[in-house]
VEXDOGU-386549 format. One line per field, with one value per residue (C-alpha): residue in three letters; z, x, y. Coordinates in nm, 4 decimals. Each point is the difference from the previous one (the first is absolute). Layout:
aa	ALA,...
Z	Z,...
X	X,...
Y	Y,...
//
This chain:
aa	MET,ARG,LEU,PHE,LEU,ILE,ILE,ALA,PHE,SER,LEU,ILE,ILE,ILE,SER,LEU,SER,GLY,GLN,GLN,SER,SER,THR,ASP,SER,VAL,LEU,TRP,SER,ASN,HIS,ILE,PHE,ASN,PRO,ASN,ILE,LYS,THR,VAL,GLN,LEU,TYR,LYS,GLU,GLY,TRP,ASN,LEU,SER,TYR,PRO,VAL,ILE,LYS,LEU,ASN,GLY,ASN,GLU,LYS,LEU,ILE,LEU,HIS,PHE,ASP,LEU,LEU,GLU,GLU,ARG,PRO,GLU,SER,TYR,ASP,TYR,ALA,ILE,ILE,HIS,CYS,ASP,LYS,ASP,TRP,ASN,LYS,SER,ASP,ILE,PHE,TYR,THR,ASP,TYR,LEU,ASP,GLY,PHE,PRO,GLU,ASN,PRO,LEU,GLU,ASP,TYR,LYS,ALA,SER,PHE,ASN,THR,THR,VAL,SER,TYR,PHE,HIS,TYR,SER,VAL,SER,PHE,PRO,ASN,GLU,ARG,VAL,LYS,ILE,LYS,ILE,SER,GLY,ASN,TYR,ILE,LEU,LEU,VAL,PHE,PRO,SER,GLY,LYS,PRO,ASP,GLN,PRO,SER,VAL,SER,ARG,ARG,PHE,ILE,VAL,THR,GLU,ASP,ALA,ALA,GLY,ILE,SER,VAL,SER,THR,HIS,ARG,PRO,MET,MET,THR,LYS,SER,ASN,ASN,THR,HIS,GLN,GLN,VAL,ASP,PHE,THR,VAL,ASN,TYR,LYS,GLY,LEU,SER,ILE,THR,ASP,PRO,VAL,ARG,GLU,VAL,PHE,ALA,PHE,ILE,LEU,GLN,ASN,GLY,ARG,TRP,ASP,ASN,ALA,LYS,ARG,ASN,LEU,LYS,PRO,GLU,PHE,TYR,GLY,ASN,GLY,GLU,LEU,LYS,TYR,ASN,SER,LEU,SER,ASP,LYS,ASN,ILE,PHE,ALA,GLY,GLY,ASN,GLU,PHE,ARG,TYR,PHE,ASP,ILE,LYS,SER,ILE,ARG,TYR,GLN,THR,GLU,TYR,VAL,ALA,LYS,ILE,GLU,TYR,LEU,PHE,PRO,SER,TYR,ASN,VAL,ARG,LEU,VAL,THR,SER,GLY,SER,ARG,GLU,PHE,LYS,PRO,TYR,PHE,TYR,TRP,GLN,ASP,PHE,ASN,GLY,LYS,TYR,TYR,VAL,ALA,ILE,GLN,GLU,GLY,ARG,LYS,PRO,GLU,THR,ASP,ALA,ASP,TYR,VAL,TYR,VAL,TYR,PHE,SER,LEU,LYS,SER,ALA,GLU,PRO,VAL,ALA,GLY,GLY,ASN,MET,TYR,VAL,SER,GLY,ALA,LEU,ASN,ASP,TRP,LEU,TYR,ASP,LYS,ASN,ASN,LEU,MET,THR,TYR,ASN,GLN,ALA,ILE,GLY,GLU,TYR,GLU,CYS,THR,MET,LEU,LEU,LYS,GLN,GLY,TRP,TYR,ASN,TYR,GLU,TYR,ILE,PHE,LEU,LYS,ASN,GLY,GLU,ARG,SER,ALA,PRO,PRO,THR,GLU,MET,GLU,GLY,SER,HIS,TYR,GLU,THR,GLU,ASN,ASP,TYR,LEU,VAL,LEU,ILE,TYR,PHE,ARG,SER,SER,ARG,GLY,ARG,TYR,ASP,ARG,VAL,VAL,GLY,SER,VAL,ILE,HIS,ASN,THR,LEU,ASN,LYS,MET,VAL,ASN
Z	15.7890,0.0242,0.0502,-0.2948,-0.2027,0.1098,-0.1026,-0.3279,-0.0937,0.1124,-0.2563,-0.2761,0.0690,0.0227,-0.3118,-0.1779,0.2059,-0.2294,-0.3257,0.0919,-0.1396,0.0726,0.1467,-0.3112,-0.0500,-0.1985,0.2798,0.2330,-0.2727,-0.2198,-0.2522,-0.1932,0.0035,-0.2043,-0.3857,-0.0034,0.2947,-0.1409,0.1492,0.3598,0.1731,0.3926,0.1476,0.2711,0.0062,-0.1930,-0.1667,-0.3059,-0.0722,0.3595,0.1130,0.2339,0.3471,0.2765,0.3754,0.2731,0.1898,-0.2411,-0.1729,-0.3627,-0.1913,-0.3005,-0.2516,-0.2651,-0.3425,-0.2736,-0.3030,-0.0746,-0.3691,-0.0107,-0.0835,0.3599,0.3320,0.2366,0.3922,0.1378,0.3422,0.1620,0.2331,0.1510,0.0736,0.2039,-0.1527,0.1168,-0.1781,-0.2661,-0.1069,0.1784,0.2227,0.3679,0.2559,0.1957,0.0539,-0.2135,0.3534,0.0625,-0.2806,-0.0695,0.2047,-0.1978,-0.2267,-0.1926,-0.3204,-0.1031,-0.3173,-0.2913,-0.0474,-0.2147,-0.3389,-0.2861,-0.3895,-0.2792,-0.2041,-0.3401,-0.0645,-0.3089,0.2704,0.2954,0.3282,0.3540,0.2339,0.3717,0.2130,0.4218,0.2431,0.3469,0.2624,0.0357,0.2551,-0.0344,0.0059,0.1387,0.0206,0.3647,-0.1217,-0.2123,-0.2995,-0.3511,-0.1092,-0.2767,-0.0777,-0.1692,-0.2320,-0.0772,-0.0966,0.3028,0.1741,-0.2115,0.2070,-0.1712,-0.3398,0.0346,-0.3164,0.1399,0.2211,0.1225,0.2283,0.2210,0.3063,0.3439,0.1641,0.3628,-0.0845,0.3089,-0.1643,-0.1832,-0.3505,-0.1823,-0.3731,-0.2560,-0.3486,-0.1956,-0.3201,0.1222,0.0948,-0.2123,-0.3122,-0.2230,0.0519,0.1307,-0.3405,0.0178,0.3436,0.3232,0.3343,0.3131,0.3199,0.3404,0.3624,0.2232,0.3724,0.2452,0.3536,0.0658,-0.0306,0.2100,-0.2700,0.1484,-0.3059,-0.3029,-0.2246,0.0844,0.0530,-0.2650,-0.3615,-0.2689,-0.3066,-0.3116,-0.2547,-0.3216,-0.1241,0.2261,-0.1736,0.1422,-0.2790,0.0474,0.3718,0.2198,0.2727,0.3377,0.0070,0.2975,0.1125,-0.0494,0.3178,0.3330,0.3054,0.2342,-0.0851,-0.3909,-0.3138,-0.3020,-0.3446,-0.1920,-0.2179,-0.1856,-0.1771,-0.2389,0.2446,0.0268,-0.3579,-0.3093,-0.3597,-0.0505,-0.3087,-0.1822,0.0231,-0.0912,-0.3640,0.0136,-0.1583,0.0388,-0.0756,0.2066,-0.3249,-0.2639,-0.2050,-0.0495,-0.0874,0.2924,-0.0112,-0.0735,-0.1341,-0.3567,-0.0783,0.1723,-0.1798,0.1055,-0.1329,0.1250,0.2581,0.1682,-0.0167,-0.1107,0.0707,-0.1954,0.1571,-0.1989,-0.0619,0.2525,-0.0232,0.2141,0.2408,0.1256,-0.1565,0.0096,0.2604,0.3283,-0.0698,0.3234,-0.0295,0.2683,0.0399,0.2416,0.0579,-0.1787,0.1357,-0.1743,0.0499,-0.0609,-0.1747,-0.2906,-0.1581,-0.1321,0.3287,0.3737,0.1782,-0.1349,0.2273,-0.2022,-0.3213,-0.1425,-0.2598,-0.0642,-0.3314,-0.1619,-0.0181,-0.2414,0.0766,-0.2454,0.0529,-0.2983,0.0330,-0.3438,0.1385,0.3131,0.2725,0.0881,0.3350,0.1321,-0.0539,-0.0142,0.2250,0.0339,0.3855,0.2480,0.2768,-0.3051,0.0414,0.3757,-0.1073,-0.1024,-0.3041,-0.1564,-0.3050,0.0605,-0.0844,-0.1699,-0.3507,-0.3043,-0.2923,-0.3550,-0.2448,-0.2900,0.1506,0.2377,0.3187,0.3337,0.0497,0.3040,0.0321,0.3515,0.0965,0.2402,0.1749,-0.1016,0.1420,0.0417,-0.0160,0.0491,-0.1307,-0.1437,-0.1806,0.1768,-0.1773,0.2609,-0.0467,0.0300,0.3387,0.1706,0.2354,-0.0687,-0.2271,0.0391,-0.2927,-0.1876,-0.3326,-0.1813,0.2800,0.1190,0.3651,0.1392,0.3425,-0.0626,-0.0493,0.2681,0.2023,0.3578,0.2400,0.3009,0.2965,0.2382,0.3376,0.1621,0.3391,0.2028,0.3539,0.1120,0.1537,-0.2675,-0.1726,-0.3181,-0.2327,0.1532,-0.3033,0.2465,-0.2814,-0.3299,-0.2375,-0.3663,-0.1527,-0.3315,-0.2194,-0.1758,0.0508,0.2943,-0.2015,0.1228,-0.3059
X	-0.6459,-0.0092,-0.3908,-0.0512,0.2423,-0.2364,-0.3134,0.1218,0.1320,-0.3348,-0.1924,0.2390,-0.0547,-0.3667,-0.0034,0.2057,-0.2460,-0.2454,0.1490,0.0457,-0.2873,0.1410,0.2783,0.1993,-0.0603,0.2948,0.0539,0.0900,0.2124,0.2744,-0.1264,0.1335,-0.2718,0.2178,0.0613,0.3138,0.1576,0.2119,0.2555,-0.1790,0.2222,-0.0076,0.2765,0.2424,0.2892,0.2987,-0.2224,-0.1604,-0.1916,-0.0936,-0.3653,-0.1114,-0.0157,0.2107,0.0586,-0.1507,0.2752,0.2516,0.2694,-0.1851,-0.1312,-0.1935,0.0226,-0.2529,0.0838,-0.2222,0.0331,-0.1949,-0.0229,-0.0390,0.2357,-0.0464,0.0254,-0.2849,0.0000,-0.1514,-0.0563,-0.0218,-0.2055,0.0163,-0.3197,-0.0903,-0.1873,-0.1886,0.0818,-0.2375,0.1448,-0.2738,0.1172,0.0210,-0.2211,0.3491,0.1007,0.3242,0.1792,-0.0729,0.2239,0.2412,0.2557,0.0166,-0.1946,-0.3216,0.1457,0.3379,0.1466,0.1900,0.2678,0.2321,-0.0481,0.2481,-0.0524,0.0570,0.3534,0.0599,-0.3588,-0.2178,-0.2895,0.0215,-0.0841,0.0442,0.1233,-0.1551,0.1468,-0.0643,0.1344,-0.1849,-0.0471,0.2457,0.0514,-0.3523,-0.2282,0.0903,-0.2575,-0.1133,-0.2198,0.0001,-0.2568,-0.1039,0.0980,-0.1023,0.2469,-0.1652,0.1284,-0.1922,0.0685,0.0523,-0.2796,-0.2505,-0.0012,-0.3349,0.1460,0.2332,0.2632,0.1456,-0.0787,0.2196,-0.0531,0.2897,0.0080,0.1744,0.0603,0.0459,0.1860,-0.1377,-0.1076,0.2167,-0.1066,0.1139,-0.1142,0.0270,-0.1238,-0.0700,-0.2450,-0.3722,-0.1174,-0.2831,0.0426,-0.2026,0.2982,0.2952,0.1798,-0.0839,-0.0439,0.2053,-0.1246,0.1265,-0.0297,0.1587,0.0292,-0.0272,0.1709,-0.1741,0.1016,0.1391,-0.3456,-0.3363,-0.2375,-0.3068,-0.2102,0.2271,-0.3111,-0.1549,0.3075,0.2827,-0.0289,0.2446,0.0418,0.2083,0.1773,0.1525,0.2674,-0.1261,-0.3291,-0.3343,-0.2355,0.0191,0.0928,-0.1483,-0.1709,-0.1086,0.1171,-0.0758,0.2155,-0.1107,0.1607,0.1190,0.1304,0.3128,0.0846,0.0109,-0.2586,0.0209,-0.0987,0.0156,-0.3003,-0.1868,-0.2354,0.1183,0.0283,0.3860,0.0559,0.1084,0.0554,0.3726,0.0062,0.3057,0.3211,-0.0687,0.0771,0.2644,0.1865,0.2947,-0.0162,0.2670,0.1629,-0.1628,0.3093,0.0450,-0.2723,-0.0198,-0.1762,-0.3824,0.0368,-0.0645,0.0740,0.0526,-0.0491,-0.0311,-0.3132,-0.0430,-0.0203,0.0482,0.1658,-0.1798,0.0704,-0.1742,0.0334,0.0186,-0.3614,-0.0522,-0.2338,-0.2240,0.1998,-0.3018,0.0829,0.3792,0.2433,0.1108,0.3663,0.1545,0.1857,0.0666,-0.2518,-0.1084,-0.3383,-0.2011,0.1782,0.2235,0.3145,0.0889,0.3461,0.2017,0.3261,0.1030,-0.0369,0.0957,-0.3402,-0.2845,-0.2322,0.0293,0.2175,-0.2475,-0.2201,-0.3660,-0.0491,-0.3292,0.0263,-0.2212,-0.0958,-0.1620,-0.1586,-0.0786,-0.3607,-0.1900,-0.3164,-0.0916,-0.0860,-0.3642,-0.1800,0.2714,0.3004,0.4005,0.2281,0.3774,0.0297,0.2712,0.1481,0.0401,-0.3709,-0.0543,-0.1513,-0.3240,-0.1934,-0.0990,0.0152,0.3669,0.0662,-0.2916,0.1101,-0.1992,-0.0499,0.1296,-0.2041,0.2418,0.3119,-0.1761,0.1868,-0.1135,0.1843,0.0695,0.2315,0.1477,0.2021,0.2615,0.3547,0.2966,0.1004,-0.0636,-0.3806,-0.1891,-0.3241,-0.2568,-0.3441,-0.2707,-0.4156,-0.2297,-0.3552,-0.2985,-0.0674,0.3240,0.2380,0.2672,0.1123,0.2606,0.2503,-0.0877,-0.2114,0.3613,0.2516,-0.0533,0.0381,0.2492,0.0418,0.4114,-0.0279,0.1936,-0.1884,0.0191,-0.2859,-0.0087,-0.2269,-0.1690,-0.1249,-0.2398,-0.1141,-0.2947,-0.0803,-0.3863,0.1155,0.2156,-0.0690,0.2086,0.1548,0.3407,0.2655,0.1331,0.1965,0.1364,0.2042,0.1335,0.0360,0.1454,-0.1071,0.3446,0.1502,-0.2688,-0.2694,-0.0960,-0.0929
Y	-4.8309,-0.4128,0.0434,0.1787,-0.2478,-0.2915,0.2074,0.0760,-0.3451,-0.1314,0.2222,-0.1191,-0.3580,0.0558,0.1753,-0.2695,-0.2571,0.1324,-0.1261,-0.3232,-0.2709,-0.3165,-0.1862,0.0168,0.3749,0.1294,0.2447,-0.2571,-0.1638,0.0460,0.2455,0.2992,0.2732,0.2630,-0.1113,0.2339,-0.1950,-0.3113,-0.2976,-0.0118,-0.2372,-0.0811,-0.2302,-0.0722,0.2491,-0.1687,-0.2700,0.1315,-0.3374,-0.0472,-0.0249,0.3364,-0.2270,0.1382,-0.1284,0.2064,0.1728,-0.1287,0.2142,-0.0870,0.3121,0.0211,0.2309,0.1609,0.0882,0.1726,0.2308,0.3013,0.0775,0.3699,0.2880,0.1393,-0.1798,-0.0437,-0.0001,-0.3250,-0.0924,-0.3427,-0.1852,-0.3588,-0.2082,-0.2993,-0.2352,-0.3721,-0.2828,0.0062,0.3769,0.2021,0.3286,-0.1478,0.1751,0.1554,0.3151,0.1077,0.0334,-0.3611,-0.1162,0.3174,0.1548,0.3643,0.2028,-0.1278,0.1798,0.0570,0.1959,-0.2302,0.2202,-0.1661,0.0311,0.0703,0.0645,-0.2170,0.0375,0.0140,-0.2266,0.0531,-0.0158,0.2346,-0.1068,0.0498,-0.2836,-0.0287,-0.2306,-0.0358,-0.2402,-0.1133,-0.0498,0.3251,0.2872,0.1247,-0.3206,-0.3409,-0.2769,-0.1304,-0.3395,-0.2602,-0.0303,0.0834,0.3572,0.2179,0.2747,0.3076,0.2712,0.3079,0.3459,0.2526,0.1084,-0.2248,-0.3326,-0.0561,-0.0145,-0.3099,-0.0635,-0.3296,-0.2858,-0.2971,-0.2479,-0.1370,-0.2169,-0.0015,-0.3191,-0.1059,-0.3495,-0.1097,-0.3358,-0.2433,-0.1155,-0.3423,0.0105,-0.2960,0.0014,-0.2920,-0.1313,-0.0144,-0.3517,0.1030,-0.1854,0.2745,0.2521,-0.1735,0.0751,0.3714,0.1440,0.0110,-0.0937,0.2281,-0.1746,0.1246,-0.0107,0.2953,-0.0189,0.2559,-0.1099,0.3360,0.1666,-0.0452,-0.1354,-0.1669,-0.0456,-0.0828,-0.0421,0.3581,0.1873,-0.1073,0.0728,-0.1030,0.1567,-0.1549,0.2337,-0.0992,0.2166,0.2923,0.0246,0.0775,-0.0437,-0.4098,-0.0270,-0.2738,0.1842,-0.0636,-0.3604,-0.2571,-0.2805,-0.3310,-0.1037,0.1585,-0.0899,0.0087,0.3815,-0.0929,0.0867,-0.2229,0.0966,-0.3110,0.0262,-0.2949,0.2782,0.2577,0.2824,-0.0113,-0.0982,0.2649,-0.0646,0.0036,0.2314,-0.0060,0.1946,0.3442,0.1628,0.2945,0.2603,0.2404,0.3883,0.0833,0.1166,0.1957,-0.0433,-0.3760,-0.2519,-0.2650,-0.3351,0.0128,0.3697,0.0213,0.3582,0.3239,0.3210,0.3749,0.1808,0.3512,0.0644,-0.3428,-0.3390,-0.3268,-0.3499,-0.2836,-0.3259,-0.3372,-0.1361,-0.2273,-0.3326,-0.2143,-0.2401,-0.1581,-0.3230,-0.0027,-0.2097,0.1664,0.1743,0.1867,0.3301,0.2370,0.2842,0.2617,-0.1823,0.2514,0.3001,0.2875,0.1637,0.3849,0.0008,0.1685,-0.0673,0.3426,0.1764,0.0494,0.0306,-0.2056,0.1765,0.3190,-0.0736,-0.3194,0.1476,-0.1275,-0.1785,-0.1165,-0.3823,-0.2033,-0.3283,-0.2529,-0.3775,-0.2243,-0.1097,-0.1335,0.1471,0.2195,-0.2288,0.0548,0.0725,0.2464,0.2206,-0.0640,0.1878,0.0342,-0.0837,0.0374,0.2628,0.2404,0.0667,-0.0764,-0.3539,0.2147,-0.0638,0.3657,0.2150,0.0573,-0.4117,-0.0747,-0.1621,0.0250,-0.2153,0.0910,-0.2200,0.0982,-0.1637,-0.2687,0.1482,0.1637,0.3435,0.2190,0.3180,0.0850,0.3130,-0.1612,0.1289,-0.1725,-0.3291,-0.3786,-0.1000,-0.3526,0.0108,-0.3049,-0.0042,-0.0318,-0.0574,0.1383,-0.1289,0.2502,0.0700,-0.1349,0.1979,-0.2507,-0.2981,-0.3012,0.0504,-0.3053,0.1200,0.1376,-0.0957,-0.3452,-0.1607,-0.2368,-0.1132,0.0428,0.3926,0.1629,0.2475,0.2012,-0.0600,0.2494,-0.1489,0.2903,-0.1328,0.2379,0.0024,0.1861,-0.1044,0.0122,0.3316,0.1317,0.3425,-0.0529,-0.3176,-0.0576,-0.1823,-0.2529,-0.1861,0.0083,-0.1884,-0.0089,-0.3555,-0.0847,-0.2833,-0.0346,-0.3351,-0.0764,-0.1519,-0.3412,-0.2143
//
């Protein structure tokens, strides 16, 4: 039976690998393949705004949530796939990294209650009694209709860390005069005395993520100095430097009865509720002003209900951004975790010449949202938020530092260290 499972799962991976065209293939990223699936979230159980990083052999669990906007439920299975540091599938068998079954049913789902938009809410937490993770590394959680593993519905990245290396982090204004008012430099030191690392330059790779995003991550960084069991990443170049951005714009749609800040109008137009936000303007040249945000994330919640997972409704949210003329050479987007930091038709803004505004409509679940406006030049895949948002060295951001290690004889990339550093009250002038 176990041999059959190994063969079956290997065939699944071979089939899926045929869809991979690059290291950033959507299959091995955070992606929703089924347009009727919405509000996909993966975080530590009990902490809705956490990043999907857990310790190996610890008590932490991750929990996946998503909604299927259909009148009838669908049966789903999920699989866990080990990847290398660059999010290519690892060349190891599932039995090397999993203890349990390669595929498991996603059995926990509930119908929405008293909502204008009908949906089924699915959730699963892991590791669980059916599947446990044996090694550290990058992982993909893949959800697909039962019996159809070659038709993925959702993919989500998560990380399992050994925490075998210590990491100390500091953030400050860059030494480069050109960007010292708009950017943030992330310096860090890795203590690897408990690991058998013989060639740090070739065996150790560091990644930095700003607010948990992979689209603008700094990848495969090498230390400037090493010795005495330490690696120092104190760059004089721009490889450790990020645009600080601005505090995220926000709106609150927990209630569809009361207008909150930045909500201009709420109305019911059969068959759905519609929320029009206050028209925004550019912040590019405005001074920095701090307010507490979720660093681009969102939080599902409802004021007139008990269970936000099934009681929260879906509403159409109308975004509008003032601009005297359309910005040439690219497209404007509503950006944030509300669209997985992606730039596609779901968050693309169109320019209304008659009123001089960019407009976009998104179907969102009730809750509390962060977002920003991003102008993406033609041919670019990511962009700093400077065109409409401005960028400031004082902006509060999270920085997730990941340390990968593979020895000359290693078969996979281990995550030997991870740490989250927040810039609030820690900036060095």
